[in-house]
SETORKOL-979050 format. One record per atom (N, C-alpha, C): residue in one letter; atom name; y, z, x. Coordinates in steps of 0.2 Angstrom, whole numbers, plus 5000, padded with zeros to 4 digits. Each point is the difference from the previous one (the first is absolute). Last residue first. Example, Ala and Ser with C-alpha at 12.3 -4.5 7.8 and 13.67 -1.06 7.14 Angstrom:
residues 2
<pt code="S" site="N" v="4989" w="5035" u="5064"/>
<pt code="S" site="CA" v="5006" w="5001" u="5004"/>
<pt code="S" site="C" v="5005" w="5003" u="4996"/>
<pt code="A" site="N" v="4972" w="5000" u="5002"/>
<pt code="A" site="CA" v="5006" w="5000" u="4996"/>
<pt code="A" site="C" v="5006" w="5000" u="5004"/>
This chain:
residues 79
<pt code="I" site="N" v="4940" w="5091" u="4877"/>
<pt code="I" site="CA" v="5004" w="5002" u="4995"/>
<pt code="I" site="C" v="4996" w="5002" u="4994"/>
<pt code="N" site="N" v="4992" w="4990" u="5020"/>
<pt code="N" site="CA" v="4999" w="5007" u="5000"/>
<pt code="N" site="C" v="5005" w="5003" u="4995"/>
<pt code="E" site="N" v="4999" w="4977" u="5006"/>
<pt code="E" site="CA" v="4994" w="5001" u="4997"/>
<pt code="E" site="C" v="4999" w="5008" u="4999"/>
<pt code="L" site="N" v="5019" w="4991" u="5011"/>
<pt code="L" site="CA" v="5000" w="4999" u="4992"/>
<pt code="L" site="C" v="4994" w="5001" u="4997"/>
<pt code="A" site="N" v="5001" w="5002" u="5024"/>
<pt code="A" site="CA" v="5005" w="5005" u="4996"/>
<pt code="A" site="C" v="5000" w="4999" u="4993"/>
<pt code="R" site="N" v="4988" w="4984" u="5013"/>
<pt code="R" site="CA" v="4997" w="5007" u="5000"/>
<pt code="R" site="C" v="5004" w="5005" u="4996"/>
<pt code="T" site="N" v="5010" w="4979" u="5004"/>
<pt code="T" site="CA" v="4995" w="5000" u="4995"/>
<pt code="T" site="C" v="4996" w="5006" u="4999"/>
<pt code="L" site="N" v="5017" w="4999" u="5016"/>
<pt code="L" site="CA" v="5003" w="5000" u="4994"/>
<pt code="L" site="C" v="4994" w="5000" u="4994"/>
<pt code="D" site="N" v="4994" w="4998" u="5023"/>
<pt code="D" site="CA" v="5003" w="5006" u="4999"/>
<pt code="D" site="C" v="5002" w="5001" u="4993"/>
<pt code="E" site="N" v="4994" w="4979" u="5007"/>
<pt code="E" site="CA" v="4994" w="5004" u="4999"/>
<pt code="E" site="C" v="5002" w="5007" u="4999"/>
<pt code="N" site="N" v="5017" w="4985" u="5005"/>
<pt code="N" site="CA" v="4997" w="4998" u="4993"/>
<pt code="N" site="C" v="4994" w="5004" u="4999"/>
<pt code="M" site="N" v="5011" w="5002" u="5021"/>
<pt code="M" site="CA" v="5004" w="5003" u="4995"/>
<pt code="M" site="C" v="4997" w="4999" u="4993"/>
<pt code="A" site="N" v="4989" w="4990" u="5018"/>
<pt code="A" site="CA" v="4999" w="5007" u="5000"/>
<pt code="A" site="C" v="5005" w="5004" u="4995"/>
<pt code="R" site="N" v="5003" w="4977" u="5003"/>
<pt code="R" site="CA" v="4993" w="5001" u="4998"/>
<pt code="R" site="C" v="4998" w="5007" u="4999"/>
<pt code="F" site="N" v="5021" w="4994" u="5010"/>
<pt code="F" site="CA" v="5000" w="4998" u="4992"/>
<pt code="F" site="C" v="4993" w="5002" u="4998"/>
<pt code="R" site="N" v="5002" w="5001" u="5023"/>
<pt code="R" site="CA" v="5003" w="5006" u="4997"/>
<pt code="R" site="C" v="5000" w="4999" u="4992"/>
<pt code="Q" site="N" v="4992" w="4982" u="5013"/>
<pt code="Q" site="CA" v="4996" w="5005" u="5000"/>
<pt code="Q" site="C" v="5002" w="5007" u="4997"/>
<pt code="M" site="N" v="5015" w="4981" u="5002"/>
<pt code="M" site="CA" v="4995" w="4999" u="4995"/>
<pt code="M" site="C" v="4994" w="5005" u="5000"/>
<pt code="A" site="N" v="5017" w="5002" u="5017"/>
<pt code="A" site="CA" v="5003" w="5001" u="4993"/>
<pt code="A" site="C" v="4995" w="4999" u="4995"/>
<pt code="N" site="N" v="4994" w="4994" u="5021"/>
<pt code="N" site="CA" v="5000" w="5007" u="5000"/>
<pt code="N" site="C" v="5003" w="5002" u="4993"/>
<pt code="N" site="N" v="5001" w="4977" u="5005"/>
<pt code="N" site="CA" v="4993" w="5002" u="4999"/>
<pt code="N" site="C" v="4999" w="5008" u="4999"/>
<pt code="L" site="N" v="5021" w="4991" u="5006"/>
<pt code="L" site="CA" v="4998" w="4998" u="4993"/>
<pt code="L" site="C" v="4993" w="5002" u="4998"/>
<pt code="F" site="N" v="5008" w="5003" u="5022"/>
<pt code="F" site="CA" v="5004" w="5004" u="4996"/>
<pt code="F" site="C" v="4998" w="4999" u="4993"/>
<pt code="K" site="N" v="4991" w="4986" u="5016"/>
<pt code="K" site="CA" v="4997" w="5006" u="5000"/>
<pt code="K" site="C" v="5004" w="5005" u="4996"/>
<pt code="D" site="N" v="5007" w="4978" u="5001"/>
<pt code="D" site="CA" v="4994" w="5000" u="4997"/>
<pt code="D" site="C" v="4997" w="5007" u="5000"/>
<pt code="S" site="N" v="5026" w="5000" u="5002"/>
<pt code="S" site="CA" v="4995" w="4996" u="5004"/>
<pt code="S" site="C" v="4993" w="5001" u="4995"/>
<pt code="L" site="N" v="5026" w="5005" u="4997"/>
<pt code="L" site="CA" v="4994" w="4999" u="4995"/>
<pt code="L" site="C" v="4995" w="4996" u="5004"/>
<pt code="L" site="N" v="5021" w="5006" u="5009"/>
<pt code="L" site="CA" v="4996" w="5006" u="4999"/>
<pt code="L" site="C" v="4994" w="4999" u="4996"/>
<pt code="N" site="N" v="5017" w="4983" u="5004"/>
<pt code="N" site="CA" v="4996" w="5001" u="5006"/>
<pt code="N" site="C" v="4995" w="5006" u="4999"/>
<pt code="D" site="N" v="5018" w="4995" u="4985"/>
<pt code="D" site="CA" v="4994" w="4996" u="4998"/>
<pt code="D" site="C" v="4995" w="5001" u="5006"/>
<pt code="L" site="N" v="5021" w="5009" u="5002"/>
<pt code="L" site="CA" v="4996" w="5004" u="4996"/>
<pt code="L" site="C" v="4993" w="4997" u="4998"/>
<pt code="E" site="N" v="5020" w="4990" u="5012"/>
<pt code="E" site="CA" v="4995" w="5003" u="5004"/>
<pt code="E" site="C" v="4995" w="5004" u="4996"/>
<pt code="N" site="N" v="5021" w="4992" u="4991"/>
<pt code="N" site="CA" v="4994" w="4994" u="5000"/>
<pt code="N" site="C" v="4994" w="5002" u="5004"/>
<pt code="P" site="N" v="5020" w="5014" u="4999"/>
<pt code="P" site="CA" v="4996" w="5001" u="4994"/>
<pt code="P" site="C" v="4994" w="4995" u="5000"/>
<pt code="N" site="N" v="5011" w="5008" u="5023"/>
<pt code="N" site="CA" v="5002" w="4995" u="4995"/>
<pt code="N" site="C" v="4995" w="5001" u="4994"/>
<pt code="L" site="N" v="4999" w="5016" u="5017"/>
<pt code="L" site="CA" v="5007" w="4997" u="5002"/>
<pt code="L" site="C" v="5002" w="4995" u="4995"/>
<pt code="I" site="N" v="4984" w="5022" u="4999"/>
<pt code="I" site="CA" v="5000" w="4993" u="4999"/>
<pt code="I" site="C" v="5007" w="4997" u="5001"/>
<pt code="D" site="N" v="4996" w="5023" u="5002"/>
<pt code="D" site="CA" v="4994" w="4998" u="5004"/>
<pt code="D" site="C" v="4999" w="4992" u="4999"/>
<pt code="F" site="N" v="5018" w="5013" u="4990"/>
<pt code="F" site="CA" v="5002" w="4999" u="5007"/>
<pt code="F" site="C" v="4993" w="4998" u="5004"/>
<pt code="E" site="N" v="5000" w="5006" u="4976"/>
<pt code="E" site="CA" v="5003" w="4993" u="5001"/>
<pt code="E" site="C" v="5002" w="4999" u="5007"/>
<pt code="D" site="N" v="4978" w="5014" u="4992"/>
<pt code="D" site="CA" v="5007" w="5001" u="5001"/>
<pt code="D" site="C" v="5004" w="4994" u="5002"/>
<pt code="V" site="N" v="4978" w="5002" u="4984"/>
<pt code="V" site="CA" v="5002" w="4998" u="5007"/>
<pt code="V" site="C" v="5008" w="5001" u="5001"/>
<pt code="K" site="N" v="4978" w="5006" u="4981"/>
<pt code="K" site="CA" v="5007" w="5000" u="5002"/>
<pt code="K" site="C" v="5001" w="4999" u="5007"/>
<pt code="F" site="N" v="4980" w="4994" u="4980"/>
<pt code="F" site="CA" v="5002" w="5002" u="5007"/>
<pt code="F" site="C" v="5007" w="5000" u="5001"/>
<pt code="T" site="N" v="4981" w="5001" u="4978"/>
<pt code="T" site="CA" v="5007" w="4999" u="5002"/>
<pt code="T" site="C" v="5001" w="5003" u="5007"/>
<pt code="Q" site="N" v="4981" w="4992" u="4980"/>
<pt code="Q" site="CA" v="5001" w="5003" u="5006"/>
<pt code="Q" site="C" v="5007" w="4998" u="5002"/>
<pt code="E" site="N" v="4984" w="5000" u="4975"/>
<pt code="E" site="CA" v="5005" w="4998" u="5005"/>
<pt code="E" site="C" v="5001" w="5004" u="5006"/>
<pt code="L" site="N" v="4985" w="4993" u="4975"/>
<pt code="L" site="CA" v="5001" w="5004" u="5006"/>
<pt code="L" site="C" v="5005" w="4997" u="5004"/>
<pt code="D" site="N" v="4991" w="4991" u="4979"/>
<pt code="D" site="CA" v="5004" w="5006" u="4999"/>
<pt code="D" site="C" v="5001" w="5004" u="5006"/>
<pt code="G" site="N" v="4995" w="4975" u="5005"/>
<pt code="G" site="CA" v="4998" w="5003" u="4993"/>
<pt code="G" site="C" v="5005" w="5006" u="4999"/>
<pt code="Q" site="N" v="5004" w="4995" u="5022"/>
<pt code="Q" site="CA" v="4994" w="4996" u="4998"/>
<pt code="Q" site="C" v="4998" w="5004" u="4993"/>
<pt code="E" site="N" v="5022" w="4998" u="5020"/>
<pt code="E" site="CA" v="4997" w="5002" u="4993"/>
<pt code="E" site="C" v="4994" w="4996" u="4999"/>
<pt code="L" site="N" v="5019" w="5009" u="5021"/>
<pt code="L" site="CA" v="4994" w="4996" u="4998"/>
<pt code="L" site="C" v="4997" w="5002" u="4993"/>
<pt code="K" site="N" v="5025" w="5002" u="5015"/>
<pt code="K" site="CA" v="4995" w="5003" u="4994"/>
<pt code="K" site="C" v="4995" w="4995" u="4999"/>
<pt code="I" site="N" v="5019" w="5008" u="5019"/>
<pt code="I" site="CA" v="4995" w="4995" u="4999"/>
<pt code="I" site="C" v="4995" w="5002" u="4995"/>
<pt code="L" site="N" v="5027" w="5007" u="5009"/>
<pt code="L" site="CA" v="4994" w="5002" u="4997"/>
<pt code="L" site="C" v="4995" w="4993" u="4999"/>
<pt code="Y" site="N" v="5022" w="5009" u="5017"/>
<pt code="Y" site="CA" v="4996" w="4994" u="4996"/>
<pt code="Y" site="C" v="4994" w="5003" u="4997"/>
<pt code="K" site="N" v="5024" w="5015" u="5006"/>
<pt code="K" site="CA" v="4993" w="4998" u="5001"/>
<pt code="K" site="C" v="4998" w="4993" u="4997"/>
<pt code="G" site="N" v="5021" w="5013" u="4998"/>
<pt code="G" site="CA" v="4999" w="4999" u="5007"/>
<pt code="G" site="C" v="4993" w="4999" u="5002"/>
<pt code="N" site="N" v="5006" w="5001" u="4976"/>
<pt code="N" site="CA" v="5002" w="5006" u="5004"/>
<pt code="N" site="C" v="4998" w="5000" u="5007"/>
<pt code="W" site="N" v="4991" w="4979" u="4989"/>
<pt code="W" site="CA" v="5003" w="5006" u="4996"/>
<pt code="W" site="C" v="5001" w="5006" u="5005"/>
<pt code="H" site="N" v="4989" w="4973" u="4995"/>
<pt code="H" site="CA" v="5004" w="5004" u="5005"/>
<pt code="H" site="C" v="5004" w="5005" u="4996"/>
<pt code="F" site="N" v="4975" w="4985" u="4997"/>
<pt code="F" site="CA" v="5006" w="5003" u="4997"/>
<pt code="F" site="C" v="5005" w="5002" u="5006"/>
<pt code="F" site="N" v="4977" w="4983" u="4994"/>
<pt code="F" site="CA" v="5004" w="5003" u="5005"/>
<pt code="F" site="C" v="5006" w="5003" u="4997"/>
<pt code="T" site="N" v="4974" w="4993" u="4990"/>
<pt code="T" site="CA" v="5007" w="5000" u="4999"/>
<pt code="T" site="C" v="5004" w="5004" u="5006"/>
<pt code="I" site="N" v="4975" w="4988" u="4991"/>
<pt code="I" site="CA" v="5003" w="5003" u="5005"/>
<pt code="I" site="C" v="5008" w="5000" u="4999"/>
<pt code="R" site="N" v="4974" w="4998" u="4988"/>
<pt code="R" site="CA" v="5007" w="4998" u="4999"/>
<pt code="R" site="C" v="5004" w="5004" u="5005"/>
<pt code="F" site="N" v="4974" w="4992" u="5003"/>
<pt code="F" site="CA" v="5005" w="5005" u="4998"/>
<pt code="F" site="C" v="5006" w="4997" u="4998"/>
<pt code="L" site="N" v="4980" w="4987" u="5006"/>
<pt code="L" site="CA" v="4997" w="5007" u="4999"/>
<pt code="L" site="C" v="5005" w="5005" u="4997"/>
<pt code="E" site="N" v="5006" w="4977" u="5007"/>
<pt code="E" site="CA" v="4994" w="4999" u="4996"/>
<pt code="E" site="C" v="4997" w="5007" u="4998"/>
<pt code="H" site="N" v="5027" w="4999" u="5003"/>
<pt code="H" site="CA" v="4994" w="4999" u="5005"/>
<pt code="H" site="C" v="4994" w="4999" u="4995"/>
<pt code="N" site="N" v="5026" w="4999" u="4997"/>
<pt code="N" site="CA" v="4994" w="5000" u="4995"/>
<pt code="N" site="C" v="4994" w="4998" u="5005"/>
<pt code="I" site="N" v="5026" w="5011" u="5005"/>
<pt code="I" site="CA" v="4994" w="4995" u="5002"/>
<pt code="I" site="C" v="4995" w="5001" u="4995"/>
<pt code="E" site="N" v="5028" w="5006" u="5003"/>
<pt code="E" site="CA" v="4994" w="5001" u="4997"/>
<pt code="E" site="C" v="4995" w="4995" u="5002"/>
<pt code="K" site="N" v="5025" w="5012" u="5009"/>
<pt code="K" site="CA" v="4995" w="4994" u="5000"/>
<pt code="K" site="C" v="4994" w="5003" u="4996"/>
<pt code="I" site="N" v="5020" w="5013" u="5002"/>
<pt code="I" site="CA" v="5002" w="4995" u="5005"/>
<pt code="I" site="C" v="4996" w="4994" u="4999"/>
<pt code="I" site="N" v="5010" w="5021" u="4983"/>
<pt code="I" site="CA" v="4994" w="4996" u="5002"/>
<pt code="I" site="C" v="5002" w="4994" u="5005"/>
<pt code="R" site="N" v="5012" w="5025" u="4996"/>
<pt code="R" site="CA" v="5001" w="4993" u="4999"/>
<pt code="R" site="C" v="4993" w="4996" u="5002"/>
<pt code="M" site="N" v="5011" w="5025" u="4991"/>
<pt code="M" site="CA" v="4995" w="4997" u="5003"/>
<pt code="M" site="C" v="5000" w="4993" u="4999"/>
């Protein structure tokens, strides 16, 4: 797996990887992470990966992180 690029966004740490015919976009926030896989044939130039990070995409990711955190918190309370 090869790291293509890292971005320290104000809300996330974003890492782009190239691996096994796919580009992986990993968003991390604290102990949580989300990974998106994009077939390398869907992106002509790896520099285009940044175009996927629209405000809507990142806002939706933030909502998922909140839901993930709530789910984990509830699960830990039941241990």
